[in-house]
ChimeraX commands (.cxc) that place a marker at each C-alpha (Angstrom):
marker #1 position 64.80,155.10,78.79 radius 0.5
marker #1 position 67.92,156.17,80.28 radius 0.5
marker #1 position 69.10,157.24,76.86 radius 0.5
marker #1 position 65.39,158.81,77.03 radius 0.5
marker #1 position 66.27,160.54,79.94 radius 0.5
marker #1 position 69.70,161.71,78.72 radius 0.5
marker #1 position 68.47,163.26,75.20 radius 0.5
marker #1 position 65.88,165.81,77.56 radius 0.5
marker #1 position 68.72,166.16,79.94 radius 0.5
marker #1 position 70.94,167.13,76.95 radius 0.5
marker #1 position 68.25,168.99,74.83 radius 0.5
marker #1 position 67.46,170.76,78.01 radius 0.5
marker #1 position 70.46,171.78,78.04 radius 0.5
marker #1 position 71.82,172.68,74.17 radius 0.5
marker #1 position 68.09,175.11,74.65 radius 0.5
marker #1 position 69.51,176.75,77.88 radius 0.5
marker #1 position 72.69,177.76,75.86 radius 0.5
marker #1 position 70.81,178.45,72.81 radius 0.5
marker #1 position 70.52,182.53,73.27 radius 0.5
marker #1 position 74.26,182.98,74.15 radius 0.5
marker #1 position 75.17,180.47,70.81 radius 0.5
marker #1 position 73.54,182.24,68.46 radius 0.5
marker #1 position 75.87,185.74,68.57 radius 0.5
marker #1 position 78.28,183.44,67.61 radius 0.5
marker #1 position 76.52,183.54,64.24 radius 0.5
marker #1 position 76.95,187.27,63.48 radius 0.5
marker #1 position 80.68,186.28,62.53 radius 0.5
marker #1 position 79.59,184.85,59.56 radius 0.5
marker #1 position 77.94,187.75,58.85 radius 0.5
marker #1 position 78.96,189.35,55.18 radius 0.5
marker #1 position 77.66,192.26,54.08 radius 0.5
marker #1 position 75.67,191.09,50.92 radius 0.5
marker #1 position 76.12,187.08,52.11 radius 0.5
marker #1 position 72.23,186.97,52.76 radius 0.5
marker #1 position 72.51,183.02,52.10 radius 0.5
marker #1 position 75.04,182.87,54.50 radius 0.5
marker #1 position 72.84,184.35,57.89 radius 0.5
marker #1 position 69.68,182.48,56.23 radius 0.5
marker #1 position 71.29,179.34,56.70 radius 0.5
marker #1 position 73.11,179.36,59.66 radius 0.5
marker #1 position 70.09,181.09,61.50 radius 0.5
marker #1 position 67.43,178.49,60.13 radius 0.5
marker #1 position 70.31,175.85,61.20 radius 0.5
marker #1 position 69.75,176.99,65.04 radius 0.5
marker #1 position 66.11,177.44,64.55 radius 0.5
marker #1 position 66.40,173.78,63.24 radius 0.5
marker #1 position 67.83,172.69,66.08 radius 0.5
marker #1 position 66.28,173.88,68.83 radius 0.5
marker #1 position 62.66,172.72,67.55 radius 0.5
marker #1 position 64.80,169.73,67.77 radius 0.5
marker #1 position 65.12,170.02,71.30 radius 0.5
marker #1 position 62.26,170.80,71.68 radius 0.5
marker #1 position 60.64,168.30,70.48 radius 0.5
marker #1 position 62.73,165.69,72.90 radius 0.5
marker #1 position 62.18,167.80,75.79 radius 0.5
marker #1 position 58.28,167.53,75.06 radius 0.5
marker #1 position 58.76,163.63,75.95 radius 0.5
marker #1 position 55.40,163.26,74.08 radius 0.5
marker #1 position 53.16,165.33,75.78 radius 0.5
marker #1 position 52.15,166.85,72.43 radius 0.5
marker #1 position 50.14,163.85,72.17 radius 0.5
marker #1 position 48.97,163.05,75.67 radius 0.5
marker #1 position 45.36,163.33,75.94 radius 0.5
marker #1 position 45.71,165.19,79.51 radius 0.5
marker #1 position 43.96,168.88,78.10 radius 0.5
marker #1 position 46.01,170.24,81.12 radius 0.5
marker #1 position 49.17,170.25,79.99 radius 0.5
marker #1 position 49.22,171.41,76.14 radius 0.5
marker #1 position 48.10,174.82,77.32 radius 0.5
marker #1 position 51.14,175.07,79.53 radius 0.5
marker #1 position 53.41,173.46,76.78 radius 0.5
marker #1 position 52.24,174.93,73.88 radius 0.5
marker #1 position 53.04,178.66,75.98 radius 0.5
marker #1 position 55.95,177.45,76.08 radius 0.5
marker #1 position 56.64,176.57,72.39 radius 0.5
marker #1 position 55.85,180.10,71.42 radius 0.5
marker #1 position 58.14,181.96,74.09 radius 0.5
marker #1 position 60.88,179.93,72.65 radius 0.5
marker #1 position 60.19,180.52,68.93 radius 0.5
marker #1 position 59.90,184.05,70.12 radius 0.5
marker #1 position 64.03,183.64,71.03 radius 0.5
marker #1 position 64.25,181.50,68.12 radius 0.5
marker #1 position 62.74,184.88,65.76 radius 0.5
marker #1 position 65.08,186.61,67.70 radius 0.5
marker #1 position 68.10,184.53,67.52 radius 0.5
marker #1 position 67.56,184.34,63.06 radius 0.5
marker #1 position 68.21,188.39,63.99 radius 0.5
marker #1 position 71.30,188.37,65.58 radius 0.5
marker #1 position 72.92,186.32,61.83 radius 0.5
marker #1 position 72.37,189.72,60.25 radius 0.5
marker #1 position 75.41,191.32,61.47 radius 0.5
marker #1 position 76.11,194.12,64.08 radius 0.5
marker #1 position 73.49,197.34,63.73 radius 0.5
marker #1 position 75.02,199.95,60.89 radius 0.5
marker #1 position 76.53,202.81,62.44 radius 0.5
marker #1 position 76.13,205.56,59.81 radius 0.5
marker #1 position 73.37,206.05,57.46 radius 0.5
marker #1 position 74.99,204.57,54.22 radius 0.5
marker #1 position 75.76,201.54,56.05 radius 0.5
marker #1 position 71.63,201.17,56.53 radius 0.5
marker #1 position 71.21,202.08,53.04 radius 0.5
marker #1 position 73.65,199.20,52.20 radius 0.5
marker #1 position 72.52,196.32,54.15 radius 0.5
marker #1 position 68.68,197.50,53.88 radius 0.5
marker #1 position 67.31,194.28,53.11 radius 0.5
marker #1 position 69.35,192.74,56.29 radius 0.5
marker #1 position 68.12,195.67,58.40 radius 0.5
marker #1 position 64.33,194.74,57.36 radius 0.5
marker #1 position 65.19,191.08,58.15 radius 0.5
marker #1 position 66.03,191.98,61.65 radius 0.5
marker #1 position 63.11,194.12,62.86 radius 0.5
marker #1 position 60.65,191.85,60.95 radius 0.5
marker #1 position 62.31,189.35,63.33 radius 0.5
marker #1 position 62.04,191.02,66.06 radius 0.5
marker #1 position 58.65,192.29,65.47 radius 0.5
marker #1 position 57.48,188.75,65.00 radius 0.5
marker #1 position 59.65,187.93,68.38 radius 0.5
marker #1 position 57.63,189.98,70.37 radius 0.5
marker #1 position 54.18,189.27,69.23 radius 0.5
marker #1 position 55.06,185.10,69.87 radius 0.5
marker #1 position 55.75,186.28,73.19 radius 0.5
marker #1 position 52.82,188.15,74.02 radius 0.5
marker #1 position 50.83,184.98,72.26 radius 0.5
marker #1 position 52.66,183.04,74.51 radius 0.5
marker #1 position 52.94,184.46,77.86 radius 0.5
marker #1 position 48.80,185.19,77.44 radius 0.5
marker #1 position 48.28,181.59,77.29 radius 0.5
marker #1 position 50.17,181.05,80.31 radius 0.5
marker #1 position 48.19,183.43,82.20 radius 0.5
marker #1 position 45.17,181.69,81.46 radius 0.5
marker #1 position 45.92,178.36,82.78 radius 0.5
marker #1 position 47.86,179.81,85.25 radius 0.5
marker #1 position 43.89,181.91,86.37 radius 0.5
marker #1 position 43.10,178.52,85.85 radius 0.5
marker #1 position 45.31,177.01,88.00 radius 0.5
marker #1 position 43.69,179.72,90.91 radius 0.5
marker #1 position 46.53,182.50,90.52 radius 0.5
marker #1 position 45.23,186.02,89.18 radius 0.5
marker #1 position 47.30,188.29,91.09 radius 0.5
marker #1 position 50.51,188.21,89.79 radius 0.5
marker #1 position 50.18,186.65,86.20 radius 0.5
marker #1 position 47.54,189.42,85.64 radius 0.5
marker #1 position 49.49,192.15,87.05 radius 0.5
marker #1 position 52.43,190.65,84.81 radius 0.5
marker #1 position 50.67,189.86,80.83 radius 0.5
marker #1 position 49.01,193.45,81.82 radius 0.5
marker #1 position 52.71,195.17,82.18 radius 0.5
marker #1 position 53.78,192.84,78.78 radius 0.5
marker #1 position 50.83,194.01,76.54 radius 0.5
marker #1 position 52.31,197.18,77.21 radius 0.5
marker #1 position 55.56,196.22,76.73 radius 0.5
marker #1 position 54.81,194.72,73.84 radius 0.5
marker #1 position 52.88,197.64,72.18 radius 0.5
marker #1 position 55.77,199.83,72.73 radius 0.5
marker #1 position 57.81,196.97,71.19 radius 0.5
marker #1 position 55.38,197.27,68.02 radius 0.5
marker #1 position 56.41,200.94,67.82 radius 0.5
marker #1 position 59.39,200.21,68.10 radius 0.5
marker #1 position 60.16,198.37,65.57 radius 0.5
marker #1 position 57.58,199.78,62.92 radius 0.5
marker #1 position 59.62,202.87,63.38 radius 0.5
marker #1 position 62.86,201.23,62.86 radius 0.5
marker #1 position 61.33,199.76,59.36 radius 0.5
marker #1 position 60.04,203.03,58.30 radius 0.5
marker #1 position 61.14,206.49,59.47 radius 0.5
marker #1 position 65.19,204.78,60.18 radius 0.5
marker #1 position 64.94,203.50,56.70 radius 0.5
marker #1 position 63.97,207.42,55.79 radius 0.5
marker #1 position 66.12,208.86,57.84 radius 0.5
marker #1 position 68.94,206.91,55.91 radius 0.5
marker #1 position 68.04,207.67,52.64 radius 0.5
marker #1 position 67.91,211.67,53.50 radius 0.5
marker #1 position 70.91,211.00,55.30 radius 0.5
marker #1 position 72.61,209.47,52.18 radius 0.5
marker #1 position 71.53,211.92,50.11 radius 0.5
marker #1 position 73.28,214.79,52.28 radius 0.5
marker #1 position 69.68,216.31,53.18 radius 0.5
marker #1 position 68.92,215.34,56.88 radius 0.5
marker #1 position 65.65,217.61,58.08 radius 0.5
marker #1 position 65.40,218.24,61.44 radius 0.5
marker #1 position 62.96,216.44,62.99 radius 0.5
marker #1 position 64.86,213.27,62.48 radius 0.5
marker #1 position 66.78,213.49,65.80 radius 0.5
marker #1 position 63.81,214.06,67.96 radius 0.5
marker #1 position 61.86,211.27,66.20 radius 0.5
marker #1 position 64.66,209.10,66.76 radius 0.5
marker #1 position 64.67,209.79,70.23 radius 0.5
marker #1 position 61.75,208.78,70.51 radius 0.5
marker #1 position 61.61,205.13,68.61 radius 0.5
marker #1 position 65.19,205.00,71.35 radius 0.5
marker #1 position 63.04,205.75,74.24 radius 0.5
marker #1 position 60.07,203.23,73.27 radius 0.5
marker #1 position 62.61,200.34,73.43 radius 0.5
marker #1 position 64.25,201.81,76.72 radius 0.5
marker #1 position 60.63,201.11,78.37 radius 0.5
marker #1 position 59.19,197.94,76.87 radius 0.5
marker #1 position 63.25,196.08,77.99 radius 0.5
marker #1 position 62.32,197.51,82.04 radius 0.5
marker #1 position 59.13,196.91,81.66 radius 0.5
marker #1 position 59.90,192.78,79.93 radius 0.5
marker #1 position 62.06,192.44,82.27 radius 0.5
marker #1 position 59.34,193.55,85.45 radius 0.5
marker #1 position 56.89,190.78,84.21 radius 0.5
marker #1 position 59.08,188.01,83.71 radius 0.5
marker #1 position 59.97,188.83,88.06 radius 0.5
marker #1 position 56.06,188.35,87.80 radius 0.5
marker #1 position 55.77,185.81,86.34 radius 0.5
marker #1 position 58.14,183.98,88.22 radius 0.5
marker #1 position 56.48,185.12,91.09 radius 0.5
marker #1 position 53.38,183.88,89.74 radius 0.5
marker #1 position 54.33,180.36,88.64 radius 0.5
marker #1 position 55.65,179.66,92.08 radius 0.5
marker #1 position 52.80,180.32,93.81 radius 0.5
marker #1 position 51.08,177.66,91.22 radius 0.5
marker #1 position 53.58,175.33,92.53 radius 0.5
marker #1 position 54.99,175.17,88.56 radius 0.5
marker #1 position 58.90,176.91,89.20 radius 0.5
marker #1 position 60.19,175.72,92.58 radius 0.5
marker #1 position 61.74,177.90,94.84 radius 0.5
marker #1 position 64.98,178.35,93.90 radius 0.5
marker #1 position 64.13,178.76,90.38 radius 0.5
marker #1 position 61.07,181.24,91.29 radius 0.5
marker #1 position 63.96,183.22,93.41 radius 0.5
marker #1 position 66.63,183.01,91.01 radius 0.5
marker #1 position 64.34,184.37,87.70 radius 0.5
marker #1 position 62.10,186.93,89.77 radius 0.5
marker #1 position 65.91,188.19,91.36 radius 0.5
marker #1 position 67.02,188.09,87.67 radius 0.5
marker #1 position 64.46,189.92,85.95 radius 0.5
marker #1 position 64.58,193.22,88.75 radius 0.5
marker #1 position 68.44,192.79,88.02 radius 0.5
marker #1 position 67.86,192.94,84.67 radius 0.5
marker #1 position 65.30,195.63,85.31 radius 0.5
marker #1 position 67.01,198.10,87.63 radius 0.5
marker #1 position 70.36,197.98,85.25 radius 0.5
marker #1 position 68.37,199.03,82.16 radius 0.5
marker #1 position 67.04,201.41,84.02 radius 0.5
marker #1 position 70.43,202.66,84.83 radius 0.5
marker #1 position 71.88,202.66,81.65 radius 0.5
marker #1 position 69.24,204.80,80.63 radius 0.5
marker #1 position 69.58,207.64,82.97 radius 0.5
marker #1 position 73.40,207.30,82.41 radius 0.5
marker #1 position 75.50,208.17,79.19 radius 0.5
marker #1 position 76.31,206.23,77.31 radius 0.5
marker #1 position 80.78,206.90,76.72 radius 0.5
marker #1 position 82.69,204.10,76.35 radius 0.5
marker #1 position 84.95,205.01,79.13 radius 0.5
marker #1 position 81.99,204.64,81.93 radius 0.5
marker #1 position 81.65,202.35,84.70 radius 0.5
marker #1 position 78.27,201.68,83.47 radius 0.5
marker #1 position 78.83,201.36,79.51 radius 0.5
marker #1 position 77.90,197.47,79.69 radius 0.5
marker #1 position 74.52,197.92,81.52 radius 0.5
marker #1 position 73.67,198.81,78.26 radius 0.5
marker #1 position 73.43,194.76,76.84 radius 0.5
marker #1 position 69.94,195.07,79.33 radius 0.5
marker #1 position 68.69,197.49,76.12 radius 0.5
marker #1 position 69.80,195.77,73.09 radius 0.5
marker #1 position 66.12,194.68,72.02 radius 0.5
marker #1 position 66.50,190.24,71.92 radius 0.5
marker #1 position 67.85,190.50,75.25 radius 0.5
marker #1 position 64.64,191.24,77.33 radius 0.5
marker #1 position 62.94,187.86,75.29 radius 0.5
marker #1 position 65.64,185.67,76.86 radius 0.5
marker #1 position 64.08,185.50,80.24 radius 0.5
marker #1 position 60.86,184.49,79.01 radius 0.5
marker #1 position 62.62,182.12,76.41 radius 0.5
marker #1 position 64.21,180.56,79.53 radius 0.5
marker #1 position 61.00,180.30,81.69 radius 0.5
marker #1 position 59.69,178.31,78.30 radius 0.5
marker #1 position 62.19,175.58,78.14 radius 0.5
marker #1 position 60.94,174.84,81.73 radius 0.5
marker #1 position 57.39,175.11,80.91 radius 0.5
marker #1 position 58.25,172.70,77.75 radius 0.5
marker #1 position 60.50,170.69,80.78 radius 0.5
marker #1 position 57.34,170.86,83.32 radius 0.5
marker #1 position 55.40,169.12,80.28 radius 0.5
marker #1 position 57.96,165.98,79.47 radius 0.5
marker #1 position 58.01,165.66,83.22 radius 0.5
marker #1 position 54.89,164.82,83.42 radius 0.5
marker #1 position 54.40,162.53,80.63 radius 0.5
marker #1 position 58.07,160.41,81.45 radius 0.5
marker #1 position 56.70,159.89,84.88 radius 0.5
marker #1 position 54.06,158.38,84.00 radius 0.5
marker link #1:1,2 radius 0.2
marker link #1:2,3 radius 0.2
marker link #1:3,4 radius 0.2
marker link #1:4,5 radius 0.2
marker link #1:5,6 radius 0.2
marker link #1:6,7 radius 0.2
marker link #1:7,8 radius 0.2
marker link #1:8,9 radius 0.2
marker link #1:9,10 radius 0.2
marker link #1:10,11 radius 0.2
marker link #1:11,12 radius 0.2
marker link #1:12,13 radius 0.2
marker link #1:13,14 radius 0.2
marker link #1:14,15 radius 0.2
marker link #1:15,16 radius 0.2
marker link #1:16,17 radius 0.2
marker link #1:17,18 radius 0.2
marker link #1:18,19 radius 0.2
marker link #1:19,20 radius 0.2
marker link #1:20,21 radius 0.2
marker link #1:21,22 radius 0.2
marker link #1:22,23 radius 0.2
marker link #1:23,24 radius 0.2
marker link #1:24,25 radius 0.2
marker link #1:25,26 radius 0.2
marker link #1:26,27 radius 0.2
marker link #1:27,28 radius 0.2
marker link #1:28,29 radius 0.2
marker link #1:29,30 radius 0.2
marker link #1:30,31 radius 0.2
marker link #1:31,32 radius 0.2
marker link #1:32,33 radius 0.2
marker link #1:33,34 radius 0.2
marker link #1:34,35 radius 0.2
marker link #1:35,36 radius 0.2
marker link #1:36,37 radius 0.2
marker link #1:37,38 radius 0.2
marker link #1:38,39 radius 0.2
marker link #1:39,40 radius 0.2
marker link #1:40,41 radius 0.2
marker link #1:41,42 radius 0.2
marker link #1:42,43 radius 0.2
marker link #1:43,44 radius 0.2
marker link #1:44,45 radius 0.2
marker link #1:45,46 radius 0.2
marker link #1:46,47 radius 0.2
marker link #1:47,48 radius 0.2
marker link #1:48,49 radius 0.2
marker link #1:49,50 radius 0.2
marker link #1:50,51 radius 0.2
marker link #1:51,52 radius 0.2
marker link #1:52,53 radius 0.2
marker link #1:53,54 radius 0.2
marker link #1:54,55 radius 0.2
marker link #1:55,56 radius 0.2
marker link #1:56,57 radius 0.2
marker link #1:57,58 radius 0.2
marker link #1:58,59 radius 0.2
marker link #1:59,60 radius 0.2
marker link #1:60,61 radius 0.2
marker link #1:61,62 radius 0.2
marker link #1:62,63 radius 0.2
marker link #1:63,64 radius 0.2
marker link #1:64,65 radius 0.2
marker link #1:65,66 radius 0.2
marker link #1:66,67 radius 0.2
marker link #1:67,68 radius 0.2
marker link #1:68,69 radius 0.2
marker link #1:69,70 radius 0.2
marker link #1:70,71 radius 0.2
marker link #1:71,72 radius 0.2
marker link #1:72,73 radius 0.2
marker link #1:73,74 radius 0.2
marker link #1:74,75 radius 0.2
marker link #1:75,76 radius 0.2
marker link #1:76,77 radius 0.2
marker link #1:77,78 radius 0.2
marker link #1:78,79 radius 0.2
marker link #1:79,80 radius 0.2
marker link #1:80,81 radius 0.2
marker link #1:81,82 radius 0.2
marker link #1:82,83 radius 0.2
marker link #1:83,84 radius 0.2
marker link #1:84,85 radius 0.2
marker link #1:85,86 radius 0.2
marker link #1:86,87 radius 0.2
marker link #1:87,88 radius 0.2
marker link #1:88,89 radius 0.2
marker link #1:89,90 radius 0.2
marker link #1:90,91 radius 0.2
marker link #1:91,92 radius 0.2
marker link #1:92,93 radius 0.2
marker link #1:93,94 radius 0.2
marker link #1:94,95 radius 0.2
marker link #1:95,96 radius 0.2
marker link #1:96,97 radius 0.2
marker link #1:97,98 radius 0.2
marker link #1:98,99 radius 0.2
marker link #1:99,100 radius 0.2
marker link #1:100,101 radius 0.2
marker link #1:101,102 radius 0.2
marker link #1:102,103 radius 0.2
marker link #1:103,104 radius 0.2
marker link #1:104,105 radius 0.2
marker link #1:105,106 radius 0.2
marker link #1:106,107 radius 0.2
marker link #1:107,108 radius 0.2
marker link #1:108,109 radius 0.2
marker link #1:109,110 radius 0.2
marker link #1:110,111 radius 0.2
marker link #1:111,112 radius 0.2
marker link #1:112,113 radius 0.2
marker link #1:113,114 radius 0.2
marker link #1:114,115 radius 0.2
marker link #1:115,116 radius 0.2
marker link #1:116,117 radius 0.2
marker link #1:117,118 radius 0.2
marker link #1:118,119 radius 0.2
marker link #1:119,120 radius 0.2
marker link #1:120,121 radius 0.2
marker link #1:121,122 radius 0.2
marker link #1:122,123 radius 0.2
marker link #1:123,124 radius 0.2
marker link #1:124,125 radius 0.2
marker link #1:125,126 radius 0.2
marker link #1:126,127 radius 0.2
marker link #1:127,128 radius 0.2
marker link #1:128,129 radius 0.2
marker link #1:129,130 radius 0.2
marker link #1:130,131 radius 0.2
marker link #1:131,132 radius 0.2
marker link #1:132,133 radius 0.2
marker link #1:133,134 radius 0.2
marker link #1:134,135 radius 0.2
marker link #1:135,136 radius 0.2
marker link #1:136,137 radius 0.2
marker link #1:137,138 radius 0.2
marker link #1:138,139 radius 0.2
marker link #1:139,140 radius 0.2
marker link #1:140,141 radius 0.2
marker link #1:141,142 radius 0.2
marker link #1:142,143 radius 0.2
marker link #1:143,144 radius 0.2
marker link #1:144,145 radius 0.2
marker link #1:145,146 radius 0.2
marker link #1:146,147 radius 0.2
marker link #1:147,148 radius 0.2
marker link #1:148,149 radius 0.2
marker link #1:149,150 radius 0.2
marker link #1:150,151 radius 0.2
marker link #1:151,152 radius 0.2
marker link #1:152,153 radius 0.2
marker link #1:153,154 radius 0.2
marker link #1:154,155 radius 0.2
marker link #1:155,156 radius 0.2
marker link #1:156,157 radius 0.2
marker link #1:157,158 radius 0.2
marker link #1:158,159 radius 0.2
marker link #1:159,160 radius 0.2
marker link #1:160,161 radius 0.2
marker link #1:161,162 radius 0.2
marker link #1:162,163 radius 0.2
marker link #1:163,164 radius 0.2
marker link #1:164,165 radius 0.2
marker link #1:165,166 radius 0.2
marker link #1:166,167 radius 0.2
marker link #1:167,168 radius 0.2
marker link #1:168,169 radius 0.2
marker link #1:169,170 radius 0.2
marker link #1:170,171 radius 0.2
marker link #1:171,172 radius 0.2
marker link #1:172,173 radius 0.2
marker link #1:173,174 radius 0.2
marker link #1:174,175 radius 0.2
marker link #1:175,176 radius 0.2
marker link #1:176,177 radius 0.2
marker link #1:177,178 radius 0.2
marker link #1:178,179 radius 0.2
marker link #1:179,180 radius 0.2
marker link #1:180,181 radius 0.2
marker link #1:181,182 radius 0.2
marker link #1:182,183 radius 0.2
marker link #1:183,184 radius 0.2
marker link #1:184,185 radius 0.2
marker link #1:185,186 radius 0.2
marker link #1:186,187 radius 0.2
marker link #1:187,188 radius 0.2
marker link #1:188,189 radius 0.2
marker link #1:189,190 radius 0.2
marker link #1:190,191 radius 0.2
marker link #1:191,192 radius 0.2
marker link #1:192,193 radius 0.2
marker link #1:193,194 radius 0.2
marker link #1:194,195 radius 0.2
marker link #1:195,196 radius 0.2
marker link #1:196,197 radius 0.2
marker link #1:197,198 radius 0.2
marker link #1:198,199 radius 0.2
marker link #1:199,200 radius 0.2
marker link #1:200,201 radius 0.2
marker link #1:201,202 radius 0.2
marker link #1:202,203 radius 0.2
marker link #1:203,204 radius 0.2
marker link #1:204,205 radius 0.2
marker link #1:205,206 radius 0.2
marker link #1:206,207 radius 0.2
marker link #1:207,208 radius 0.2
marker link #1:208,209 radius 0.2
marker link #1:209,210 radius 0.2
marker link #1:210,211 radius 0.2
marker link #1:211,212 radius 0.2
marker link #1:212,213 radius 0.2
marker link #1:213,214 radius 0.2
marker link #1:214,215 radius 0.2
marker link #1:215,216 radius 0.2
marker link #1:216,217 radius 0.2
marker link #1:217,218 radius 0.2
marker link #1:218,219 radius 0.2
marker link #1:219,220 radius 0.2
marker link #1:220,221 radius 0.2
marker link #1:221,222 radius 0.2
marker link #1:222,223 radius 0.2
marker link #1:223,224 radius 0.2
marker link #1:224,225 radius 0.2
marker link #1:225,226 radius 0.2
marker link #1:226,227 radius 0.2
marker link #1:227,228 radius 0.2
marker link #1:228,229 radius 0.2
marker link #1:229,230 radius 0.2
marker link #1:230,231 radius 0.2
marker link #1:231,232 radius 0.2
marker link #1:232,233 radius 0.2
marker link #1:233,234 radius 0.2
marker link #1:234,235 radius 0.2
marker link #1:235,236 radius 0.2
marker link #1:236,237 radius 0.2
marker link #1:237,238 radius 0.2
marker link #1:238,239 radius 0.2
marker link #1:239,240 radius 0.2
marker link #1:240,241 radius 0.2
marker link #1:241,242 radius 0.2
marker link #1:242,243 radius 0.2
marker link #1:243,244 radius 0.2
marker link #1:244,245 radius 0.2
marker link #1:245,246 radius 0.2
marker link #1:246,247 radius 0.2
marker link #1:247,248 radius 0.2
marker link #1:248,249 radius 0.2
marker link #1:249,250 radius 0.2
marker link #1:250,251 radius 0.2
marker link #1:251,252 radius 0.2
marker link #1:252,253 radius 0.2
marker link #1:253,254 radius 0.2
marker link #1:254,255 radius 0.2
marker link #1:255,256 radius 0.2
marker link #1:256,257 radius 0.2
marker link #1:257,258 radius 0.2
marker link #1:258,259 radius 0.2
marker link #1:259,260 radius 0.2
marker link #1:260,261 radius 0.2
marker link #1:261,262 radius 0.2
marker link #1:262,263 radius 0.2
marker link #1:263,264 radius 0.2
marker link #1:264,265 radius 0.2
marker link #1:265,266 radius 0.2
marker link #1:266,267 radius 0.2
marker link #1:267,268 radius 0.2
marker link #1:268,269 radius 0.2
marker link #1:269,270 radius 0.2
marker link #1:270,271 radius 0.2
marker link #1:271,272 radius 0.2
marker link #1:272,273 radius 0.2
marker link #1:273,274 radius 0.2
marker link #1:274,275 radius 0.2
marker link #1:275,276 radius 0.2
marker link #1:276,277 radius 0.2
marker link #1:277,278 radius 0.2
marker link #1:278,279 radius 0.2
marker link #1:279,280 radius 0.2
marker link #1:280,281 radius 0.2
marker link #1:281,282 radius 0.2
marker link #1:282,283 radius 0.2
marker link #1:283,284 radius 0.2
view
């Protein structure tokens, strides 16, 4: 029994650290090296899946139906970041139209992966909202899901815009023909991402409060997630309204506007849901 407990503890620590391990895979990226980042991303996803299976501790086959919905919600939230983690291994975003055209396959993998990640997160939070409503929490969870639905709609627009408009702009620019309408359209696409980030962080704070009210998250965890979500939302707002210059004090805040970063807090909530489902089985 001690071995199982240790394995679950190690799995949980690994899942906590996975969001911060995935950027390391970017170091393996080389232009044209599709197989390298595919292998790296697949390895990370495989390890995350194994850790989830161990942490769930047999709750997937438990006859208690009330455990299945939160567990599935947690798995979907973890899967959302796993999908986003694969996009990290496609290397840094291109800084020129020529670089985009040269790495077009990688860019398509990046934005399709992000699109799938956003939809998985929405599905997971939708299931979590349904279970929280059954548990009697119908204020914070509904507000959170409403905000996240709007955020996901904006994120879908952003990813589809990147897959279509960015492609067109890159091809036009590389051919030496840059239409006048491309600049305002690129600004619009960026604004969708910015609003998505702010709403996602706020929704995560609301979900933390909902989980705390339902007794599914300890007081410290509730305060930590709600506080981190609020801090992230404020940081993203500051990054939006201040000029993006390497010499400015707020330059580091732009990390909160990286497309995959708003998925981290919901992912960590998902790890907590899977651990909670496994705890209920292990204690029997």
